[in-house]
Each structure stands twice: as structure tokens, then as C-alpha cells.
C-alpha positions in Angstrom: 0.0 0.0 0.0 1.2 3.4 -1.0 1.4 6.3 1.1 -0.1 9.4 -0.3 2.5 12.5 -0.6 1.4 15.4 0.8 1.7 19.0 -1.0 4.9 20.8 0.5 4.4 24.5 1.4 5.8 26.4 -1.6 8.4 28.8 -0.7 7.8 32.4 -1.1 9.8 33.9 -4.3 12.0 36.5 -3.7 10.4 39.1 -5.6 7.8 38.5 -3.2 10.2 38.9 -0.3 11.0 42.1 -1.6 8.1 43.6 -2.5 6.8 42.3 1.5 9.9 44.1 2.5 8.9 47.6 0.7 5.3 47.4 1.9 6.7 47.2 5.6 8.9 50.1 5.0 6.1 52.5 3.6 3.6 51.2 6.8 6.8 52.5 8.9 7.1 55.9 7.0 3.5 56.5 6.9 2.6 55.4 10.0 2.5 58.8 11.5 0.3 60.5 9.1 -2.4 57.8 9.7 -2.2 58.3 13.7 -2.9 62.0 13.1 -5.7 61.2 10.9 -7.3 59.4 13.4 -8.6 61.3 16.4 -7.3 60.2 19.7 -4.7 57.8 18.7 -2.0 60.7 18.3 -2.3 61.5 21.9 -2.8 57.7 23.0 0.5 56.9 21.4 2.3 59.9 21.5 5.8 60.6 23.0 7.2 62.3 26.3 10.3 64.8 26.2 12.3 64.6 29.2 15.5 66.4 29.8 18.1 64.2 31.4 21.1 66.3 30.8 23.7 66.6 33.2 24.9 70.2 34.5 27.3 72.4 32.5 31.0 72.8 33.2 33.2 75.4 33.0 35.9 74.6 30.9 37.6 77.8 30.5 37.4 81.9 30.8 39.2 84.1 28.5 39.4 87.8 29.5 37.9 90.3 26.8 39.4 93.7 26.1 37.4 94.7 22.7 34.4 96.9 23.0 31.3 95.8 21.2 30.3 98.9 19.4 27.7 97.9 17.1 25.4 94.7 16.4 23.7 94.0 13.0 20.4 91.8 12.5 20.0 89.4 9.4 17.8 87.0 8.0 18.5 85.1 5.0 16.3 82.4 2.9 18.6 79.3 2.2 17.3 77.3 -0.7 19.7 73.8 -0.6 19.2 71.3 -3.3 20.7 68.0 -3.7 20.6 66.0 -6.3 22.0 62.4 -7.4 23.3 62.2 -10.9 21.6 59.3 -12.3 18.3 59.0 -9.9 15.2 61.3 -10.3 14.6 63.5 -7.1 11.7 60.9 -6.0 14.2 58.2 -5.5 17.0 60.2 -4.0 17.8 63.7 -3.7 16.9 66.4 -1.1 16.0 69.9 -1.1 15.2 72.2 2.4 14.1 75.8 2.5 15.3 77.4 5.7 14.9 80.7 6.9 17.9 81.7 9.2 18.1 84.7 11.2 21.2 86.0 13.4 23.2 88.4 14.3 27.0 89.8 13.6 28.7 92.1 16.3 31.5 94.9 15.3 34.0 95.4 18.2 37.2 97.9 18.4 39.9 95.6 20.2 41.1 98.0 22.7 43.6 95.5 24.4 46.0 96.3 21.3 46.1 100.3 22.3 49.9 100.9 23.7 51.2 104.0 25.0 52.5 104.8 21.8 49.0 105.2 20.5 48.0 107.6 23.4 49.1 111.3 22.9 48.4 113.9 25.7 49.3 117.4 26.0 51.2 119.0 28.8 48.2 121.0 30.7 46.0 117.5 29.9 43.2 119.5 27.8 44.2 117.5 24.7 44.3 114.1 23.9 44.9 111.9 20.6 44.1 108.3 20.2 45.0 105.7 17.2 43.0 103.1 17.4 42.9 99.6 15.3 40.3 99.3 12.8 36.9 97.9 14.0 36.4 94.2 12.6 33.4 91.9 12.5 32.6 88.9 14.9 31.6 85.6 13.9 27.8 85.2 12.9 25.4 83.9 15.6 22.3 82.0 14.1 19.2 82.7 16.5 17.5 79.5 16.9 14.3 81.1 18.3 13.7 82.8 14.5 15.5 80.3 12.6 13.2 77.5 10.8 12.9 74.6 8.2 9.9 76.0 6.2 9.8 72.9 4.0 12.2 69.6 3.3 11.6 67.5 0.2 13.3 64.2 0.4 13.3 60.8 -1.9 12.6 57.8 -0.8 16.3 56.6 -0.4 17.1 59.4 2.0 13.8 58.7 4.0 14.9 54.9 4.4 18.4 56.6 5.4 16.7 58.8 8.2 15.2 55.6 9.7 18.9 54.2 10.0 20.4 57.3 11.2 21.4 58.8 14.5 20.6 62.0 13.2 17.7 62.1 11.2 16.8 65.5 9.0 19.7 67.2 10.5 20.0 70.6 9.2 23.9 71.6 10.0 24.6 71.9 6.1 21.8 74.8 5.8 22.5 76.2 9.2 26.2 76.3 8.2 25.0 78.0 4.8 22.9 80.5 6.6 25.6 81.8 8.6 28.0 82.2 5.8 25.4 84.2 3.8 24.6 86.3 7.2 28.8 86.7 7.4 28.9 88.2 3.7 25.9 90.8 4.1 27.5 91.8 7.1 30.8 92.4 5.5 28.8 94.7 2.8 27.1 96.4 5.4 28.2 99.8 7.5 29.0 97.7 10.8 32.6 98.5 11.0 32.2 102.4 10.3 29.3 102.5 12.7 31.4 100.7 15.2 34.2 103.0 14.7 31.8 106.1 15.1 30.2 104.6 18.3 33.7 103.9 19.6 34.7 107.6 18.9 31.6 108.9 20.7 31.9 106.8 24.0 35.7 107.6 24.2 35.2 111.7 23.8 32.1 111.2 26.3 34.5 109.5 28.8 38.0 112.0 28.1 35.5 115.0 28.4 33.8 113.8 31.7 37.3 113.7 33.1 38.1 117.3 31.8 39.6 116.9 28.5 38.8 119.7 26.1 39.5 118.3 22.7 39.6 114.6 21.8 40.6 113.4 18.7 40.2 109.6 17.5 41.9 107.9 14.3 42.0 104.9 13.1 44.7 102.8 11.7 47.8 100.9 12.1 
């Protein structure tokens, strides 16, 4: 008597496995969207933020002898796009529209003034000072006023964000915004305003000390 052969389960083809993996990835990508559409689910599965940072440590102290004489507020819109050469934007590529707001200070370094740069007449009624030219500080972005307007990412970039320690990082657009703000500060009148304010400050100070004539010059 022969035993009937049972039908063995068929193995899933390779293309079916790949399709299943893609479907699972898409489910993960758009899970947040679906939760936001269904009322109540977003609050039920919401996240809670806790600050577990340690105390800030003082690493160094630096004496500053410069006079902060002027400060400029700037804003720039950065449109940064990165494309792959052989792939469409829907597959690989990013485009970020970012509004960067920040400040640039202009200062005069009074620590570079020595005895030869200060001349006082015999009766101490007239003084001449020679100071170094005003210079610009580094641009400082304001995180409270800087924000991303829109982000467009291809499918591969979205997948990469799932396994990245820093998804949707904005370092590139922040650096570009700071560079544009620094260039705008160079084309502005910040340095001239800083020298004018420094002159007014020193003249007012020396007049209060009894000097009748105070001349301030800039340059080596």
C-alpha cells in the first residue's frame, strides 16, 4: 500500500519577499500620518520629552578687552538642493527651504592700544588716540527665529533617516545661512558704525575727565 504524498508548502519567491519588505517600510514611513488622521490615536501613542542632561561645566575663562560697538540683525532664506546624477529626485535627493536669522557684532579691540597710541598735551586738555580698525565677529544664528520652511526628500533618503543617528539634520543649511549672513555683514556699514560709536564713547568719557579736545583715529 502506497502512502500518499502530501503537498509541501511552497517557498515565497524572492520578488515577493522584496515586495513585502517595501510594503513594511512604507507602513513605517506613513504610520505617523495615519495616526494623526485618526482622532485620539495621536494622543494615545504620543511621545514624552524628558531632559536628562547633566550640569554645564565651565571649561575656560577668557579675558575680553574689546568694545562691542555695534550689532546687526540679519535674515536670509536658504534654498539648498542636493541631487543624485543618475536617479530622479523622487528616489534620491533632498531640498530644504530654511529661514536663518542671526546677528553679527562689530568691535574695536582696545587691548591692542599701547602707550605710543595715546598722546596727551602738557596741560591735559587735549588727547589724541589711535585705535585699530573695527572688525566683525562670527555670525551667531538665533535658534528661536530660525526654522525650516519645507523639506523634500527622496525615498532612499527617507529610508536612510530611519537608521540615522541624526535624521533630518540641518547642519548644512545652518552653516550656509551663517555664511550668507557673514557676507551680508561685510557689505554693510557695521564696521564704520562701530568706529563711530567707539569714538563717541571715548570722547564722552574723556570730556567727563576734563579734556576739552579729544581726537580719535583708526589705523596702524
